[in-house]
RONU-315458 format. One record per residue (C-alpha): residue in three letters; x negated, y negated, z negated. Coordinates in steps of 0.1 Angstrom, whole numbers, padded with zeros to 4 digits, always signed. Example, Ala and Ser with C-alpha at 12.3 -4.5 7.8 and 13.67 -1.06 7.14 Angstrom:
<nodes>
ALA-0123+0045-0078SER-0137+0011-0071
</nodes>
This chain:
<nodes>
MET-1903-2402-0042ASN-1915-2369-0028THR-1926-2339-0047PRO-1933-2306-0032ILE-1927-2273-0052PRO-1953-2245-0050SER-1950-2210-0043LEU-1958-2183-0068ILE-1976-2151-0053ALA-1983-2129-0082VAL-2001-2095-0085ALA-1995-2086-0120ILE-1995-2056-0145ALA-1972-2051-0174THR-1976-2027-0203ALA-1954-2014-0230CYS-1947-1990-0258GLY-1917-1979-0232LEU-1910-2005-0206ALA-1875-2009-0216HIS-1866-2045-0234ALA-1867-2045-0272GLU-1832-2028-0283PRO-1820-2048-0314ALA-1813-2036-0347PRO-1776-2030-0355ASP-1775-2058-0376GLN-1793-2082-0353ALA-1762-2079-0330LYS-1741-2091-0360LEU-1763-2116-0367LEU-1760-2132-0330ASP-1724-2123-0324ARG-1704-2150-0339MET-1729-2177-0319THR-1727-2164-0287VAL-1705-2176-0258VAL-1701-2140-0239GLY-1716-2117-0257SER-1723-2086-0235ALA-1717-2080-0198GLU-1685-2061-0209ASN-1671-2091-0224ALA-1676-2112-0193GLN-1656-2086-0175GLU-1623-2093-0197ALA-1632-2130-0207PRO-1600-2153-0203GLY-1624-2174-0182SER-1654-2173-0157ALA-1687-2161-0177ALA-1716-2146-0166TYR-1741-2123-0190LEU-1774-2118-0172ASP-1792-2091-0194ALA-1827-2079-0196ALA-1823-2058-0166VAL-1812-2088-0142LEU-1838-2110-0159ARG-1866-2083-0152LYS-1854-2078-0116HIS-1873-2108-0100GLY-1893-2116-0133TYR-1886-2152-0129ARG-1901-2179-0151ASP-1880-2207-0138VAL-1846-2208-0155GLN-1830-2226-0123ARG-1841-2196-0100VAL-1824-2172-0126LEU-1791-2192-0129GLN-1788-2197-0090GLN-1775-2163-0089VAL-1745-2174-0112PRO-1714-2188-0092GLY-1705-2225-0102VAL-1737-2232-0116TYR-1759-2262-0098VAL-1795-2269-0099VAL-1815-2296-0084THR-1855-2287-0087GLU-1878-2312-0099ASP-1910-2302-0108GLY-1913-2267-0091TYR-1918-2247-0121GLY-1887-2252-0137LEU-1901-2268-0169ARG-1875-2299-0169PRO-1847-2284-0153ASN-1814-2300-0140ILE-1785-2280-0143GLY-1746-2288-0140ILE-1718-2267-0141ARG-1685-2274-0122GLY-1695-2310-0110SER-1703-2316-0146GLY-1737-2338-0132THR-1771-2321-0134ASP-1795-2348-0142ARG-1819-2333-0169SER-1791-2306-0178SER-1777-2333-0203ARG-1739-2330-0190ILE-1737-2295-0204THR-1741-2276-0238LEU-1774-2260-0241MET-1782-2235-0269GLU-1809-2207-0279ASP-1793-2179-0301GLY-1764-2202-0305VAL-1781-2234-0321LEU-1778-2262-0299VAL-1814-2268-0282ALA-1816-2303-0262PRO-1840-2327-0282ALA-1811-2347-0295PRO-1780-2331-0282TYR-1755-2359-0294ALA-1778-2390-0292ALA-1802-2380-0263PRO-1794-2348-0246ALA-1816-2350-0219ALA-1836-2317-0215TYR-1870-2327-0216TYR-1877-2297-0237PHE-1863-2262-0224PRO-1871-2227-0238THR-1893-2207-0222THR-1875-2182-0198SER-1902-2155-0199ARG-1895-2146-0237MET-1855-2146-0232ASP-1837-2114-0237ALA-1807-2123-0220ILE-1788-2156-0205GLU-1753-2161-0209VAL-1731-2187-0192ARG-1696-2196-0200LYS-1675-2220-0178GLY-1643-2236-0184SER-1632-2219-0216SER-1665-2222-0235ALA-1648-2255-0247ILE-1637-2241-0279ARG-1668-2223-0295SER-1691-2246-0281GLY-1696-2282-0281PRO-1698-2311-0277ARG-1701-2314-0241THR-1672-2290-0230THR-1664-2302-0196GLY-1686-2280-0174GLY-1696-2252-0198ALA-1723-2239-0217ILE-1755-2219-0215ASN-1770-2199-0242LEU-1804-2185-0239ILE-1808-2152-0262SER-1845-2149-0275THR-1862-2115-0276PRO-1845-2095-0307ILE-1864-2078-0335PRO-1866-2044-0319GLN-1854-2008-0342GLN-1886-1993-0345THR-1922-2005-0340ALA-1927-2016-0304GLY-1944-2040-0282GLN-1950-2052-0245LEU-1975-2074-0228ASP-1973-2086-0190PHE-1998-2106-0171ALA-1997-2122-0137TYR-2023-2142-0117GLY-2011-2161-0087THR-2019-2188-0063ASP-2032-2222-0074GLN-2050-2203-0103SER-2018-2196-0120VAL-2017-2174-0149GLN-1987-2164-0165ALA-1989-2142-0197HIS-1959-2129-0224ALA-1963-2103-0251TRP-1945-2094-0281ALA-1947-2069-0309GLY-1924-2061-0335GLY-1905-2035-0356SER-1881-2026-0383GLY-1880-2005-0415GLU-1849-1996-0433ARG-1848-2032-0454THR-1872-2054-0432GLY-1879-2063-0397TRP-1906-2085-0379LEU-1913-2099-0347LEU-1945-2119-0330GLU-1943-2133-0298THR-1963-2156-0274ALA-1961-2168-0242GLN-1987-2185-0221GLN-1987-2202-0187GLN-2013-2226-0168THR-2018-2235-0131ASP-2042-2261-0112GLY-2008-2271-0094PHE-2001-2270-0058LYS-2003-2306-0048ARG-2035-2322-0039LEU-2042-2357-0055ASP-2060-2380-0028SER-2086-2392-0056GLY-2087-2351-0066GLY-2079-2335-0097ASP-2054-2308-0111SER-2017-2314-0108GLY-2006-2282-0125TYR-1999-2276-0165VAL-2006-2256-0195LEU-1980-2242-0216GLU-1984-2223-0250ASP-1953-2209-0268TYR-1957-2192-0303LEU-1926-2174-0319ALA-1919-2153-0353LYS-1890-2139-0369PHE-1887-2122-0400ARG-1857-2103-0415VAL-1851-2089-0450ASN-1817-2071-0453SER-1799-2049-0481ALA-1796-2014-0476PRO-1773-2003-0447ASP-1748-1986-0470ALA-1746-2014-0495HIS-1712-2025-0506LEU-1719-2061-0498TYR-1743-2059-0467GLN-1760-2087-0461SER-1791-2099-0438LEU-1815-2130-0441GLN-1836-2139-0407VAL-1861-2167-0405LYS-1873-2179-0370LEU-1903-2200-0365GLY-1913-2214-0329LYS-1938-2239-0317THR-1943-2248-0279GLU-1971-2273-0264GLN-1974-2282-0231ASP-1995-2304-0210GLY-1987-2313-0174ASP-2004-2335-0147GLU-1967-2344-0135THR-1957-2375-0118TYR-1924-2394-0108LEU-1941-2410-0076GLY-1930-2392-0046LEU-1940-2397-0009THR-1925-2419+0022ASP-1906-2396+0044SER-1933-2400+0071ASP-1963-2388+0045PHE-1942-2359+0034ARG-1938-2345+0069ALA-1974-2348+0076ASP-1983-2332+0042PRO-1957-2323+0016ASN-1982-2313-0007ARG-1998-2347-0011ARG-2001-2371-0041TYR-2012-2405-0039ALA-2043-2417-0057ALA-2019-2441-0079SER-2006-2411-0096GLN-2044-2395-0109LEU-2033-2404-0144ASP-2000-2394-0148ASN-1995-2366-0176ILE-1970-2354-0199LYS-1975-2341-0232THR-1948-2325-0255ASP-1947-2306-0287HIS-1917-2286-0299GLU-1916-2273-0336GLN-1886-2252-0346ILE-1871-2236-0380GLU-1841-2214-0385LEU-1826-2197-0415ARG-1798-2171-0404HIS-1779-2153-0432TYR-1749-2129-0423VAL-1727-2112-0451GLU-1704-2085-0442PHE-1675-2086-0471SER-1656-2058-0456GLY-1650-2041-0419ALA-1627-2070-0409LEU-1644-2097-0429ASP-1680-2113-0420LEU-1696-2147-0424THR-1727-2159-0401THR-1744-2192-0412VAL-1774-2207-0396ALA-1796-2237-0409TYR-1821-2253-0382ARG-1844-2281-0377ASN-1858-2290-0342GLU-1885-2314-0339PHE-1898-2327-0304ALA-1924-2353-0293ARG-1933-2363-0260ASN-1952-2388-0242TRP-1950-2391-0203TYR-1977-2413-0192LYS-1968-2424-0157LEU-1970-2451-0129ALA-1940-2472-0136SER-1946-2501-0110VAL-1970-2518-0085GLY-1974-2554-0080GLY-1942-2558-0099VAL-1922-2536-0075GLY-1907-2504-0085LEU-1919-2473-0071GLY-1888-2464-0051ASN-1883-2499-0033ILE-1924-2494-0024LEU-1915-2461-0006LYS-1883-2473+0009ASP-1897-2504+0025THR-1934-2500+0032THR-1935-2529+0056GLY-1921-2554+0034ASN-1944-2540+0005ALA-1974-2535+0025ASP-1999-2544+0000GLN-1984-2524-0029TYR-1983-2495-0005ARG-2018-2497+0005TRP-2026-2498-0033LEU-2006-2467-0042LEU-2028-2448-0014GLY-2062-2459-0031ASP-2070-2496-0016SER-2086-2520-0042SER-2062-2541-0059PRO-2063-2572-0082ASP-2067-2566-0121GLY-2035-2556-0134ALA-2014-2548-0103LEU-2006-2513-0114VAL-1983-2507-0145LEU-1986-2471-0162ARG-1961-2465-0193ASN-1964-2448-0220ASN-1929-2433-0222ASN-1936-2423-0259ARG-1906-2406-0275ALA-1899-2387-0308TYR-1869-2367-0316TYR-1855-2344-0343ALA-1823-2324-0343GLN-1809-2308-0378GLY-1778-2291-0393ALA-1759-2259-0403GLN-1732-2240-0388THR-1710-2214-0402VAL-1685-2190-0384LEU-1660-2168-0406GLY-1645-2137-0385TRP-1617-2121-0396ALA-1601-2088-0378ALA-1565-2082-0385ASP-1540-2060-0369THR-1500-2068-0369GLY-1482-2038-0354ASN-1495-2032-0321THR-1514-2065-0317SER-1548-2070-0329HIS-1564-2105-0338GLN-1602-2115-0339LEU-1602-2149-0355GLU-1626-2172-0359PHE-1632-2204-0381GLY-1664-2225-0375LEU-1677-2257-0390ARG-1708-2274-0380PHE-1727-2305-0393HIS-1752-2317-0374GLU-1774-2352-0369ASP-1800-2360-0344GLU-1824-2388-0334GLU-1842-2404-0307ASP-1872-2428-0314ARG-1887-2450-0285PHE-1919-2467-0291GLN-1935-2475-0258ASP-1960-2499-0240ASP-1974-2506-0208ASP-2010-2503-0197ARG-2021-2523-0166TYR-2048-2511-0142ARG-2066-2521-0109MET-2075-2499-0083ASP-2108-2497-0071ASN-2116-2476-0039GLY-2095-2448-0053ARG-2102-2449-0088LEU-2079-2464-0116VAL-2097-2489-0138LEU-2079-2500-0171THR-2076-2539-0174SER-2051-2542-0202ASP-2044-2520-0231GLY-2010-2526-0242LEU-2001-2526-0279PRO-1978-2499-0292GLY-1938-2507-0292THR-1943-2538-0268GLN-1923-2525-0238THR-1895-2503-0259ASN-1889-2503-0296ARG-1853-2487-0307VAL-1839-2461-0324GLY-1808-2439-0316GLN-1789-2418-0340ALA-1759-2393-0340GLN-1742-2377-0370ALA-1712-2351-0362TRP-1691-2331-0377SER-1671-2304-0358PHE-1646-2277-0365HIS-1631-2248-0341VAL-1606-2219-0346GLN-1598-2192-0323ASP-1578-2164-0324GLU-1585-2133-0294ILE-1553-2119-0294ARG-1548-2083-0279THR-1513-2070-0274GLY-1504-2042-0246ASN-1525-2053-0214TRP-1525-2091-0226ILE-1558-2108-0238ILE-1547-2144-0252VAL-1572-2167-0265PRO-1558-2201-0282GLY-1584-2223-0297LEU-1587-2256-0311ARG-1619-2280-0313TYR-1627-2310-0332GLU-1654-2333-0332ASP-1661-2364-0353ILE-1690-2385-0342GLU-1709-2414-0356LEU-1736-2433-0334ASN-1760-2457-0342ARG-1783-2478-0321THR-1811-2500-0338ASP-1834-2524-0318TYR-1862-2536-0333ALA-1888-2568-0318LYS-1908-2553-0292GLN-1943-2557-0313PRO-1964-2534-0330ASP-1950-2543-0363GLY-1914-2547-0353ARG-1900-2521-0375SER-1914-2538-0405LEU-1897-2572-0395GLY-1861-2558-0397PRO-1835-2550-0367THR-1830-2575-0338ARG-1797-2561-0334VAL-1775-2528-0349ARG-1748-2513-0329ASP-1726-2489-0346SER-1697-2467-0329SER-1675-2438-0337VAL-1657-2413-0314SER-1635-2382-0324ALA-1617-2359-0300LEU-1594-2331-0304ILE-1600-2303-0278PRO-1576-2279-0274GLY-1577-2248-0250LEU-1561-2217-0239GLY-1573-2186-0220THR-1554-2156-0211THR-1563-2123-0194TYR-1539-2096-0180LEU-1553-2062-0175ILE-1536-2048-0144ASN-1553-2015-0147ASP-1589-2005-0160ASN-1602-2018-0124VAL-1585-2052-0119ASN-1575-2082-0143VAL-1563-2116-0135PHE-1572-2145-0158ALA-1564-2184-0162SER-1574-2209-0188ALA-1569-2248-0193HIS-1584-2266-0218ARG-1597-2304-0225GLY-1631-2314-0213PHE-1650-2341-0233ASN-1682-2358-0232PRO-1696-2383-0262PRO-1710-2416-0251GLY-1745-2423-0264PRO-1756-2445-0289GLY-1750-2482-0284SER-1734-2476-0251ASN-1702-2496-0238ALA-1687-2466-0218ASP-1657-2447-0230PRO-1658-2412-0237GLU-1659-2388-0208GLU-1626-2371-0207SER-1609-2347-0184LEU-1583-2315-0181ASN-1599-2286-0167VAL-1580-2256-0152GLU-1591-2223-0137ALA-1576-2191-0125GLY-1594-2159-0111LEU-1593-2120-0102ARG-1615-2094-0110TRP-1619-2061-0095SER-1643-2033-0102SER-1642-1998-0090GLY-1670-1974-0090ASP-1700-1991-0074TRP-1681-2023-0066ARG-1678-2053-0087THR-1662-2087-0076GLU-1646-2117-0087LEU-1628-2146-0070VAL-1621-2178-0091GLY-1605-2212-0084PHE-1613-2242-0105TRP-1598-2279-0108ASN-1614-2304-0133ASP-1593-2339-0133TYR-1613-2367-0149SER-1595-2396-0166ASN-1629-2411-0171LEU-1660-2399-0150VAL-1692-2415-0168GLY-1726-2419-0152THR-1760-2424-0173CYS-1790-2443-0162THR-1823-2423-0163ALA-1856-2428-0151SER-1851-2395-0128THR-1821-2410-0111GLY-1844-2439-0100GLY-1815-2467-0104ASN-1821-2504-0110CYS-1810-2502-0147ASP-1819-2498-0183ILE-1828-2463-0193GLY-1799-2451-0212ASP-1770-2474-0200GLN-1739-2457-0192PHE-1712-2466-0166ASP-1674-2458-0164GLY-1667-2443-0132GLY-1628-2439-0138GLU-1607-2412-0122ALA-1623-2382-0102ARG-1613-2346-0092VAL-1639-2319-0087ARG-1621-2285-0074GLY-1635-2254-0059ILE-1640-2219-0052GLU-1663-2195-0068ALA-1669-2157-0054SER-1691-2133-0067LEU-1699-2096-0050GLY-1720-2067-0064TYR-1722-2034-0046ASP-1746-2002-0048LEU-1748-1990-0013GLY-1769-1960-0024ARG-1747-1946-0052ALA-1718-1952-0030ASN-1733-1926-0008ASP-1745-1904-0033TRP-1781-1912-0026SER-1811-1908-0045LEU-1821-1943-0040ALA-1802-1971-0052VAL-1797-2002-0029PRO-1779-2028-0048LEU-1764-2058-0032SER-1751-2088-0044LEU-1736-2120-0035ALA-1725-2154-0054TYR-1711-2185-0035THR-1696-2217-0046TYR-1677-2243-0027THR-1668-2276-0044ASP-1651-2309-0034ALA-1658-2336-0058THR-1643-2372-0049PHE-1635-2405-0065ARG-1597-2413-0070ASN-1602-2448-0078SER-1620-2476-0063PHE-1644-2499-0082GLU-1677-2516-0081SER-1706-2502-0103GLY-1742-2512-0115PHE-1751-2476-0113ASP-1772-2472-0079GLU-1760-2438-0075TRP-1721-2452-0072GLY-1724-2487-0063GLU-1691-2499-0046VAL-1668-2470-0046ARG-1638-2463-0026SER-1608-2438-0035GLY-1619-2407-0018ASP-1658-2415-0019LYS-1675-2381-0025LEU-1698-2377-0057PRO-1732-2381-0051TYR-1759-2349-0063LEU-1733-2325-0061PRO-1736-2297-0033GLU-1708-2286-0014GLN-1718-2250-0009ALA-1741-2228-0030LEU-1751-2192-0021ASN-1773-2168-0035VAL-1777-2131-0018GLN-1796-2103-0031VAL-1805-2069-0017GLY-1831-2041-0033VAL-1840-2006-0027GLU-1850-1989-0058GLY-1862-1952-0064GLU-1872-1934-0097ARG-1907-1953-0101TRP-1903-1983-0078ARG-1881-2009-0066VAL-1881-2039-0036ASN-1859-2065-0044LEU-1852-2097-0019ALA-1834-2129-0030GLY-1821-2157-0007ASN-1806-2187-0019TYR-1791-2215+0002ILE-1799-2251-0009ASP-1769-2272+0005ASP-1778-2310+0013LEU-1765-2337-0013ARG-1755-2370-0006THR-1774-2394-0030VAL-1749-2422-0032ALA-1712-2422-0035SER-1698-2421+0002GLN-1674-2407+0028GLY-1681-2385+0059ARG-1715-2376+0073VAL-1742-2400+0058SER-1773-2408+0073ALA-1807-2389+0067ALA-1814-2420+0045GLN-1787-2412+0022ARG-1789-2375+0018THR-1811-2348+0009GLU-1822-2315+0032SER-1805-2280+0027ALA-1828-2251+0027PHE-1829-2213+0027VAL-1854-2198+0001VAL-1863-2163-0001ASP-1882-2147-0030LEU-1898-2110-0029ALA-1906-2088-0061VAL-1922-2055-0056TYR-1925-2031-0086TYR-1942-1999-0093GLN-1941-1978-0125LEU-1975-1963-0130THR-1969-1946-0162ALA-1941-1944-0191GLN-1960-1976-0207ALA-1971-1995-0174GLU-1959-2012-0144LEU-1975-2028-0117PHE-1955-2058-0101THR-1960-2082-0068ARG-1937-2116-0068VAL-1938-2141-0038GLU-1915-2169-0043ASN-1904-2185-0011LEU-1916-2159+0012THR-1909-2181+0043ASP-1929-2212+0036GLU-1895-2232+0033THR-1900-2271+0030TRP-1874-2293+0022ILE-1865-2329+0005ALA-1845-2320-0025GLU-1839-2357-0040LEU-1843-2390-0023GLY-1873-2404-0039ILE-1883-2370-0050SER-1889-2341-0028TYR-1900-2304-0030LYS-1916-2278-0012LEU-1922-2244-0018GLY-1951-2224-0001VAL-1967-2190+0006ASP-2003-2183+0021GLY-2012-2154+0039LEU-2011-2129+0012ASN-1970-2122+0019LEU-1979-2108+0054PHE-2009-2087+0039LEU-1982-2071+0015MET-1958-2065+0041LEU-1983-2049+0064LEU-1996-2028+0034THR-1961-2017+0024ALA-1955-2006+0060LEU-1988-1987+0061LEU-1980-1966+0027TRP-1947-1955+0042ALA-1963-1946+0076LEU-1986-1925+0055VAL-1955-1908+0037ALA-1940-1905+0074ALA-1970-1886+0088ARG-1964-1860+0065THR-1931-1852+0076PRO-1924-1820+0098GLU-1935-1823+0137GLY-1908-1845+0157GLU-1897-1864+0129TRP-1926-1886+0121ILE-1918-1911+0150ARG-1881-1917+0136MET-1898-1921+0104VAL-1924-1946+0114GLY-1905-1964+0137GLY-1875-1968+0112LEU-1899-1982+0082PHE-1918-2003+0102PHE-1886-2020+0111MET-1876-2022+0076ALA-1910-2038+0064LEU-1916-2062+0093LEU-1889-2069+0114VAL-1861-2076+0084PRO-1885-2102+0069ILE-1891-2119+0104THR-1854-2120+0108PHE-1850-2141+0076ILE-1878-2165+0087ASP-1867-2167+0122LEU-1829-2174+0115ALA-1834-2193+0083CYS-1862-2213+0089ARG-1870-2215+0126ARG-1906-2204+0121ILE-1910-2174+0148PRO-1917-2189+0185ASN-1894-2176+0212VAL-1922-2157+0230LEU-1923-2134+0196THR-1886-2136+0190TYR-1868-2120+0217PRO-1895-2092+0225GLY-1889-2086+0187ILE-1852-2083+0196LEU-1857-2056+0218ALA-1882-2038+0199GLY-1863-2040+0168LEU-1832-2022+0184VAL-1851-1996+0199LEU-1869-1989+0168GLY-1837-1993+0147VAL-1818-1969+0168ALA-1845-1943+0171ALA-1844-1944+0131ALA-1809-1943+0129PRO-1792-1932+0159ASP-1758-1926+0141ARG-1756-1965+0131TRP-1762-1976+0166LEU-1731-1998+0166GLU-1744-2018+0133LEU-1778-2027+0151LEU-1763-2036+0182LEU-1739-2058+0168ALA-1766-2075+0148THR-1787-2079+0179VAL-1758-2095+0198LEU-1754-2121+0168TRP-1791-2130+0169PRO-1792-2154+0194PRO-1759-2170+0188ALA-1771-2175+0151ARG-1804-2188+0164PHE-1786-2212+0185LEU-1763-2224+0158ARG-1792-2232+0134ARG-1814-2249+0161ARG-1783-2269+0175GLY-1774-2284+0138ALA-1743-2265+0132PRO-1726-2265+0097PRO-1755-2250+0075ALA-1730-2228+0055LEU-1718-2212+0090ALA-1756-2207+0103SER-1766-2191+0071ALA-1733-2170+0068VAL-1746-2156+0103VAL-1779-2152+0091LEU-1770-2132+0063LEU-1746-2110+0081VAL-1775-2103+0105ALA-1799-2092+0078MET-1770-2072+0058LEU-1764-2055+0091LEU-1797-2045+0100LEU-1805-2033+0064VAL-1772-2012+0062GLY-1777-1998+0097VAL-1814-1987+0092LEU-1812-1975+0055GLY-1777-1955+0061GLY-1796-1933+0087LEU-1832-1934+0074ALA-1825-1928+0037PRO-1813-1893+0039GLN-1845-1887+0059VAL-1867-1899+0032ILE-1849-1882+0006GLY-1848-1848+0023GLN-1885-1852+0032THR-1898-1863+0000GLN-1879-1833-0016GLU-1896-1809+0007LEU-1931-1825-0002ALA-1925-1812-0037ASP-1910-1778-0030GLN-1945-1759-0040VAL-1969-1775-0068THR-2007-1767-0070VAL-2026-1771-0102LEU-2062-1774-0099ASP-2090-1773-0124HIS-2125-1781-0111GLY-2115-1772-0074ARG-2101-1736-0085VAL-2063-1729-0084ILE-2052-1721-0118ALA-2010-1723-0113GLU-1990-1722-0082GLY-1952-1722-0075THR-1919-1744-0075PRO-1913-1770-0102ALA-1890-1750-0118GLN-1910-1722-0118LEU-1938-1737-0133LYS-1915-1753-0160ALA-1904-1717-0170ARG-1937-1707-0178LEU-1937-1730-0207GLY-1905-1714-0219GLU-1872-1730-0230THR-1855-1763-0238THR-1867-1779-0269ILE-1842-1795-0296GLU-1859-1822-0316LEU-1841-1831-0350HIS-1854-1860-0372LEU-1842-1857-0409PRO-1845-1887-0434ASP-1877-1874-0451ALA-1901-1846-0454ARG-1880-1828-0484SER-1851-1828-0461ALA-1869-1813-0432ALA-1883-1785-0455ARG-1847-1776-0465GLY-1836-1775-0428ARG-1866-1756-0421ASP-1855-1728-0444LEU-1819-1729-0433LEU-1828-1728-0397ALA-1851-1697-0396ARG-1823-1673-0388PHE-1821-1691-0353GLY-1856-1680-0347PRO-1892-1690-0357LEU-1899-1728-0360PRO-1935-1742-0349ALA-1954-1751-0380SER-1959-1789-0389ASP-1974-1812-0412PRO-1964-1811-0450GLY-1949-1848-0448ASP-1935-1844-0409ALA-1897-1850-0412SER-1888-1834-0379LEU-1879-1799-0367HIS-1885-1784-0332LEU-1864-1755-0320ARG-1866-1736-0288ALA-1833-1732-0274GLY-1839-1707-0245SER-1808-1704-0224ASP-1786-1704-0255SER-1764-1731-0245GLY-1744-1732-0277LEU-1774-1733-0303LEU-1773-1771-0305ILE-1737-1771-0318ALA-1743-1741-0342VAL-1775-1759-0358LEU-1755-1793-0362ARG-1729-1771-0378GLU-1754-1755-0403LEU-1770-1787-0410ASP-1736-1804-0416GLU-1724-1777-0443ALA-1756-1783-0462ASP-1751-1820-0461LEU-1783-1827-0441ALA-1772-1851-0415PRO-1804-1857-0388ARG-1812-1894-0383SER-1816-1885-0345LEU-1820-1857-0321SER-1832-1852-0288VAL-1828-1822-0262ARG-1860-1822-0240GLU-1869-1802-0209PRO-1902-1794-0199THR-1920-1816-0175LEU-1948-1812-0149ASP-1969-1831-0172ASP-1964-1807-0195VAL-1972-1778-0172PHE-2005-1799-0164LEU-2016-1801-0200ALA-2007-1767-0210THR-2025-1750-0179THR-2055-1773-0177GLY-2057-1771-0217PRO-2082-1794-0240SER-2112-1788-0221GLY-2106-1812-0193PRO-2078-1818-0168THR-2084-1826-0132THR-2059-1829-0105LEU-2022-1821-0101GLU-2011-1822-0067ALA-1979-1817-0045ALA-1985-1798-0013ARG-1967-1783+0011
</nodes>
């Protein structure tokens, strides 16, 4: 199959009561802490194993709605794109396998979130990424706290928390293919209660074009509510109870039918007429009740009870003329009639079979974690005891309808009876227990732990007829499996900036109901080094997963000629590799007022079978010892660069997607047995209009890259001419700024800024995607060198080196060199260009911007009413103001009397609980005020020190009668 992926060009606006994410109330952190796998970015830097914590700031950088694009910046995480929107993600960690994310532990707020995590973990449901406040990834050492799948790792999505005070946010985006994306939340907290209401709405007409006409997009509606009650903060036994209610509906015109290779090359956005009725409808409902009790500062208990229900029906083309879709596309000559019917030629009655892939799931249970902190001499312990009871079910009740193709239109000829294709139920019931101790002694952090899983599995088959359930089962298969999963992780803190770590644990994946396969088992080892210093942050990790038994699972998306759900033993296998990440802020390192964050994440993986066997699983087939595992990339790379000012930021992300072999094999394989590599670039531009409003533009796949990501399924990301318009607009705006610089400087400014706005993106397009013809490329090299050196003459060496490297990189890319080598040279060229120009240009931009604001003039109806430097105008308003917020109005009245000796306090409303003092130049006033209040036992709930702003100047000078214009003039 071939299935292109869309680009998204979105111009949008976000408004909020403050654009920062919702800060959770203190007890919210306690509610989640025992259920997280990382906890915070700080914890990730000391974890006894590789971990990543992507907080709200990271998620907002590009504003992705596709979780796969978010996770590509985490080394060791692999994704295979499927629908182009990330609705049904394929995520794997360290060689665990990616199909439907079924080989890793997926959670939301610490609760298992797959439709049936034990019986059928394939993630046809995945939480909406836009309503997440953070995403945490734990590899290797996640085994103890998270289960049941402990081979690769765990991903936990943390939803928007109930905020500390009344707040809200709304963002709305409109883009190509009539795409609309909206997200809104509102919430607040009192002393004893809290609430949050949230929704995410998405829809698009889709990027694929049906031969028969019609949409190929989707509609998604997501609603969530949280309510909390808690005891008084100073209660002897503090408790909190929170209920979470959610509902998500999705209606997508998606298909499994792809394109032949020749048809894809001609038009990657095409969809054959035979897929015109393909559609998936899903409905997910969740309810959680979460309780936290703090017995003492050292002992607490967190308990959550949950139930998730998920129903889906994917109505899609299954076969044509008795031949499977993959076989038709592989051999159009031998299946000429079937291929013509796919395209819309008239067929006999019943030739096209469409299947109601109707399934219903539920997952429910309760889990509790007791936390106990204890100290023994110079050693501290953070003990955890966790217990979970869980049960889930998958119910398949499916039938086939038959159609004929009538000149491009499908006509129903036979309506199948429910349950006549598949009629079965798979169930699982599991008890799990874990104990873990985080021991800190001296420079050591040692985390031993043990997990136990006990699972009962059942599969019941019924007669394939509508009343089959009432006739009783035709076959019942019961099985059970248990596993003891030990693990040990250690971190040694060499100093405040450097630490080394290592971990070892047992990997385990349970079989499915009715499976004849053995459990998947492995020994997983990792070791790494972290170093952070000032503006640098880097991590290097080596991992080794030694499988005693690897298990493969048949799914419709694998395209195998097998029964869906069947599992296959693969025996011994070894997955080893290296993960590297780097973060650096070039701007802060050079004391610029502009931040220039740079980051890189790289993964190398070597995955091979260690025994020979013959398998009925098509992805494996006849395996020889030493064969590479299919659908695992050897290399993955994500690189990001940004430029950020006080009110704006521009971020560019490049993601290298390696080619994949689609069957177990050795050496270089033919194009018929491997996917394509690609380098995909995304751009995000943000501008903060006010403290409550922000404008942003996002372009996904800036360079219009097209590639086949899975044989049988291919993907394409595209972009239209709007991106070029945006780059030209950016260059024009910068030129207008440059035009106001002193005479003699504007040539350097314009040259350098046009170089940044146009030639650097052209570098990515040309080197990564081979889109720019020679007639434009080589003159561009000369122009780039001249403009770059004019802008930054002191950085001529970097620019010259980049220019010298450009032709070899182009040659490597066009002559079929290893993609990683060519991509590495591409990235080096781009980084040299950016560093060279920014290094010389940023001080000019900063200096000229400061000059522009040396003199401020306030106009009212065309009349100058105030003029001076910013400092002079602020000084006219008086002094710094100290704002104190007391518990209530009575306390504020007492405070007003006590503080009268420090000077007159402005009048306030009788019910106002705040005090305002003008500090003048007295730097010791704040300390004196706090001392006075403390002696009177009046503790303020909060305080702030506020300097006058130019906004205050404007309002004070223009008065209530009507403002006009505040402009900066030299």
